C-alpha positions as CSV (number, residue, x, y, z in Angstrom):
1,M,126.4,-87.5,234.0
2,T,127.4,-89.2,230.8
3,A,130.9,-89.1,229.4
4,T,132.1,-89.9,226.1
5,T,135.3,-91.5,227.7
6,I,137.1,-92.3,230.7
7,A,140.9,-92.5,231.2
8,L,143.6,-93.7,233.5
9,D,147.3,-93.0,233.8
10,I,149.2,-95.6,235.8
11,G,152.1,-94.2,237.6
12,G,154.4,-95.6,240.1
13,T,152.9,-93.5,243.1
14,Y,149.4,-92.9,241.9
15,I,146.8,-93.9,239.3
16,K,145.3,-90.7,237.7
17,G,141.7,-91.0,236.5
18,G,139.5,-88.7,234.6
19,V,136.5,-88.2,232.4
20,A,136.4,-86.5,228.8
21,G,133.6,-85.2,226.8
22,P,133.0,-85.1,223.1
23,D,135.9,-82.7,222.5
24,G,138.4,-85.0,224.2
25,T,139.3,-82.5,226.9
26,L,139.7,-84.1,230.4
27,R,137.9,-83.1,233.4
28,D,136.7,-84.3,236.7
29,S,140.2,-85.7,237.5
30,E,140.8,-88.1,240.4
31,R,143.6,-90.3,241.7
32,W,144.1,-93.4,243.7
33,L,147.1,-94.8,245.4
34,T,148.8,-97.3,243.2
35,G,150.3,-99.6,245.9
36,A,153.1,-101.0,243.9
37,E,154.7,-102.2,247.2
38,R,151.7,-104.5,247.7
39,G,152.8,-106.6,244.5
40,P,151.8,-106.7,240.9
41,D,148.5,-108.5,241.6
42,A,147.1,-105.7,243.9
43,V,148.1,-103.2,241.4
44,L,146.2,-104.7,238.6
45,D,143.2,-105.2,241.1
46,T,143.4,-101.3,242.0
47,V,143.5,-100.5,238.1
48,V,140.3,-102.6,237.5
49,A,138.5,-101.2,240.3
50,A,139.3,-97.7,239.5
51,A,138.2,-98.1,235.9
52,A,135.0,-99.8,236.9
53,E,134.4,-97.1,239.5
54,L,134.6,-94.3,236.7
55,A,132.8,-96.5,234.3
56,E,129.8,-97.0,236.8
57,R,129.6,-93.3,237.6
58,Y,130.0,-91.8,234.2
59,R,128.7,-94.5,231.7
60,P,131.4,-93.8,229.0
61,A,131.6,-95.3,225.6
62,A,135.1,-96.0,225.6
63,A,138.0,-96.0,228.0
64,G,141.6,-95.2,227.6
65,I,144.7,-96.3,229.9
66,A,148.2,-95.1,229.7
67,V,151.0,-97.5,231.2
68,P,154.5,-97.1,231.8
69,G,157.4,-99.3,230.7
70,I,157.3,-101.2,227.4
71,V,153.9,-101.2,226.0
72,D,152.7,-102.9,222.7
73,E,149.7,-100.7,221.7
74,A,149.0,-103.0,218.8
75,S,148.2,-106.0,220.9
76,G,147.1,-104.2,224.0
77,V,149.7,-105.9,226.3
78,S,152.0,-104.4,228.9
79,V,155.3,-106.1,227.9
80,L,157.1,-104.9,231.0
81,A,156.4,-102.5,233.6
82,A,159.1,-103.0,236.1
83,N,157.8,-100.6,238.8
84,L,154.3,-102.2,238.9
85,G,155.7,-105.9,238.4
86,W,153.8,-106.6,235.3
87,R,155.2,-108.8,232.4
88,R,153.2,-109.8,229.3
89,L,149.6,-108.7,230.8
90,P,146.9,-108.2,228.1
91,V,145.6,-105.2,230.1
92,R,143.5,-103.8,227.2
93,D,141.5,-107.3,226.7
94,W,141.0,-107.7,230.5
95,L,139.6,-104.3,231.0
96,T,137.5,-104.6,228.0
97,E,135.9,-107.7,229.7
98,E,135.6,-106.0,233.0
99,L,134.0,-102.7,231.6
100,G,132.2,-104.1,228.8
101,I,133.4,-101.1,226.5
102,P,136.0,-100.5,224.0
103,V,139.5,-100.0,225.7
104,A,142.5,-98.2,224.1
105,I,145.9,-98.7,225.8
106,G,149.1,-96.5,225.1
107,H,152.6,-96.0,226.6
108,D,152.3,-93.0,229.2
109,V,154.9,-90.9,227.6
110,R,153.5,-91.4,224.0
111,A,150.2,-90.7,225.4
112,G,151.5,-87.5,226.8
113,G,153.1,-86.6,223.6
114,L,149.7,-87.0,221.9
115,A,148.1,-84.7,224.3
116,E,150.8,-82.0,223.9
117,A,150.6,-82.5,220.2
118,R,146.9,-81.7,220.0
119,L,146.2,-79.5,223.1
120,G,149.6,-78.3,224.6
121,A,152.8,-76.9,223.5
122,G,153.3,-79.2,220.6
123,R,150.3,-77.5,218.8
124,G,151.3,-76.2,215.2
125,S,154.3,-78.4,215.0
126,R,154.5,-81.3,212.5
127,N,157.3,-83.0,214.4
128,F,158.6,-82.5,218.0
129,L,160.2,-84.5,220.8
130,F,158.3,-84.6,224.1
131,V,160.7,-85.2,226.9
132,P,159.4,-85.6,230.4
133,V,162.0,-85.1,233.0
134,G,160.8,-86.4,236.4
135,T,161.7,-89.6,238.4
136,G,163.1,-90.8,235.0
137,I,163.5,-89.5,231.6
138,A,162.0,-90.6,228.4
139,A,160.9,-89.3,225.1
140,A,158.1,-89.5,222.7
141,L,159.0,-88.5,218.9
142,M,155.8,-87.0,217.5
143,V,155.6,-87.0,213.7
144,D,152.4,-85.5,212.1
145,G,150.5,-86.0,215.2
146,Q,151.5,-89.7,215.8
147,A,154.1,-91.1,218.3
148,L,156.6,-93.4,216.9
149,A,156.9,-96.7,219.0
150,G,159.7,-98.3,217.1
151,S,160.0,-101.9,215.9
152,H,160.0,-103.5,219.3
153,A,157.7,-100.9,221.1
154,M,161.0,-99.5,222.7
155,A,161.6,-96.1,221.1
156,G,162.1,-93.0,223.3
157,E,164.3,-94.4,226.0
158,L,166.3,-91.1,226.2
159,G,167.3,-91.5,229.8
160,H,169.4,-94.3,228.8
161,L,171.7,-93.0,226.2
162,P,175.1,-93.3,227.4
163,V,176.3,-89.6,227.8
164,R,178.5,-89.4,230.9
165,S,181.3,-91.5,232.2
166,G,182.0,-92.0,235.8
167,V,178.4,-91.9,237.0
168,G,178.2,-95.7,237.7
169,A,175.6,-98.1,236.9
170,C,172.1,-97.2,236.1
171,P,169.1,-99.2,237.4
172,C,168.7,-100.5,233.9
173,G,172.3,-102.1,234.0
174,G,173.9,-99.6,231.7
175,L,176.8,-97.4,232.4
176,G,177.1,-93.6,231.9
177,C,173.0,-93.4,231.3
178,L,171.6,-89.8,231.2
179,E,169.0,-90.6,233.7
180,P,171.2,-91.0,236.7
181,V,172.6,-87.4,236.3
182,A,169.8,-85.4,234.5
183,S,166.4,-86.5,236.1
184,A,164.8,-84.5,238.8
185,A,165.1,-87.5,241.3
186,A,168.7,-87.8,240.4
187,G,169.4,-84.3,241.2
188,A,167.9,-84.5,244.6
189,R,169.9,-87.7,245.3
190,R,173.2,-86.1,244.3
191,Y,172.5,-83.1,246.5
192,T,171.6,-85.3,249.5
193,A,174.9,-87.4,248.7
194,A,177.0,-84.3,248.9
195,T,175.5,-82.5,251.7
196,G,173.9,-85.2,253.9
197,E,170.7,-83.4,253.9
198,P,167.6,-85.9,253.4
199,S,164.3,-85.2,251.9
200,I,165.4,-82.4,249.5
201,T,163.5,-82.1,246.2
202,A,164.7,-81.3,242.8
203,K,162.6,-77.7,242.9
204,A,164.4,-77.0,246.2
205,V,167.8,-77.8,244.7
206,G,167.1,-75.4,241.7
207,E,166.2,-72.7,244.1
208,R,169.2,-73.1,246.2
209,A,171.2,-73.1,243.0
210,A,169.5,-69.7,242.0
211,A,170.4,-68.3,245.5
212,G,174.1,-69.3,244.9
213,D,174.4,-72.5,247.1
214,R,177.6,-73.9,245.5
215,T,176.8,-77.6,245.9
216,A,173.4,-77.0,244.3
217,V,174.9,-75.0,241.4
218,A,177.2,-77.7,240.8
219,V,174.3,-80.5,240.7
220,W,172.1,-78.2,238.8
221,R,174.8,-77.6,236.0
222,A,175.6,-81.2,235.7
223,A,172.0,-82.1,235.1
224,I,171.6,-79.4,232.7
225,E,174.9,-80.2,230.6
226,A,173.8,-84.0,230.8
227,L,170.6,-83.5,229.4
228,A,171.7,-81.0,226.9
229,G,174.1,-83.9,225.8
230,G,171.1,-86.1,225.4
231,L,169.0,-83.7,223.6
232,A,171.9,-82.8,221.1
233,T,172.2,-86.5,220.2
234,A,168.5,-86.7,219.7
235,I,168.5,-83.5,217.6
236,T,171.2,-84.7,215.4
237,L,169.7,-88.1,214.8
238,L,165.8,-87.0,214.6
239,D,165.8,-83.2,213.6
240,P,162.8,-82.1,215.5
241,E,161.6,-78.6,215.0
242,R,160.7,-78.3,218.6
243,I,161.5,-80.0,222.0
244,V,158.8,-79.8,224.7
245,I,160.1,-80.5,228.2
246,G,157.5,-82.0,230.7
247,G,157.6,-83.3,234.3
248,G,158.3,-81.1,237.2
249,L,161.4,-79.4,235.9
250,A,159.1,-77.8,233.2
251,R,157.8,-75.6,236.0
252,A,161.6,-74.3,236.8
253,G,161.3,-71.7,234.4
254,E,164.3,-69.5,232.9
255,P,166.9,-70.7,235.6
256,Y,166.5,-74.0,234.0
257,F,165.5,-73.4,230.4
258,G,168.0,-70.6,229.7
259,P,171.2,-72.8,230.5
260,L,169.7,-75.7,228.9
261,R,169.2,-73.9,225.6
262,A,172.6,-72.5,225.8
263,A,174.1,-75.8,226.6
264,V,172.2,-77.4,223.6
265,V,173.4,-74.7,221.3
266,R,177.0,-75.1,222.1
267,R,176.9,-78.9,221.1
268,L,175.3,-78.1,217.7
269,A,178.4,-77.2,215.5
270,F,176.5,-77.0,212.2
271,R,172.9,-77.2,213.0
272,T,170.2,-74.8,214.2
273,A,168.9,-75.7,217.4
274,P,165.1,-76.3,217.6
275,E,162.9,-74.3,220.1
276,I,162.9,-75.7,223.5
277,V,159.8,-74.9,225.4
278,P,158.0,-76.3,228.6
279,A,155.1,-78.6,228.4
280,E,151.6,-77.0,229.0
281,L,149.5,-80.1,230.4
282,G,151.8,-80.8,233.4
283,H,151.0,-83.9,235.5
284,Q,147.8,-84.5,233.5
285,A,149.3,-85.2,229.9
286,G,149.4,-89.0,230.3
287,C,145.7,-89.1,231.5
288,Q,144.7,-86.6,228.8
289,G,146.4,-88.7,226.1
290,A,144.6,-91.8,227.2
291,A,141.4,-90.1,226.8
292,L,142.5,-89.0,223.3
293,L,143.3,-92.7,222.6
294,A,139.9,-93.7,223.6
295,G,138.3,-91.0,221.6
296,D,140.2,-92.0,218.6
297,L,139.1,-95.5,219.1
298,L,135.6,-94.4,219.0
299,T,136.1,-92.5,215.9
300,R,137.7,-95.4,214.1
301,A,134.7,-97.8,215.2
302,E,132.2,-95.1,213.9
303,R,134.0,-95.1,210.6
304,S,134.2,-98.9,210.1
305,M,130.6,-99.8,211.4
306,T,127.5,-99.5,209.3
307,P,124.0,-100.3,210.4
308,S,124.4,-103.7,208.5
309,T,127.5,-104.7,210.1
310,T,128.1,-105.8,213.8
311,A,131.7,-106.1,215.4
312,P,133.2,-109.6,215.3
313,A,133.1,-111.7,218.5
314,R,136.5,-111.5,220.4
315,T,138.2,-114.3,222.5
316,V,139.5,-112.6,225.6
317,P,142.4,-114.4,227.3
318,A,141.7,-115.8,230.7
319,R,143.0,-113.5,233.6
320,R,145.9,-114.8,235.2
321,R,147.8,-113.2,237.9
322,P,150.8,-111.0,236.9
323,G,154.2,-111.5,237.7
């Protein structure tokens, strides 16, 4: 089987992989354990091995990779991926050398926003905010189909807006950040702290809140109110016409979205609230976005190359150990 592109989405627990045909739609998804506990070296080796496995099986023309943290798409460098232990790694060039095909790199949330813009809940919107709510909270501001990275490739850190006092320090070092209150992981942690019950999930907390569990209701409401504060700030600054909520909580339905919409409206004194909708692509958004980035890379190459021109030779930095 021949694929146009292959794609990888590097997560803290799993590396998701997939294959896309000429239309850019992802199929034949696979995954590998990231193994971040083995150290940054082992993570990089796993990424390279997974990409090589897909490339050997499908013979693609290009590859795309979505990476968490701070990503400089222009240079192809993973500036900082704290959960992976990566710092200043030229991931794009190393994979290009390993695979022998062009490689596109993107930030995982911006890649997910691209996928939702073209194939998901962002279709038909000129500008919208893609907000995955999972272990953490981030955002991608999509304008005319493109994600804004900011001047230092750090735009979209919605989870680190200071929105609530008295919640202690965030792992980022800040105080009052949104993420320790409003993320799915935070909801589960706060319920466990209040009840002593271990191994609870955010989904279970939401279900218990709907059933009237007073502790779950308090945790659920606090998460929704905090997120609404962050979204209201983003709306005031950015004026999106739509907000697309991704991550696990996107599947929570009206018990989550109804109160969230109402809480956002209460905070917008003179503005009309944008529509707030669940994402459509689920956990595949980042990988699908990586496939689209790879397809765009091929399109640009086809436009720039003519039969009389050849691509210039490129010097690939020697592979060094991450860390």
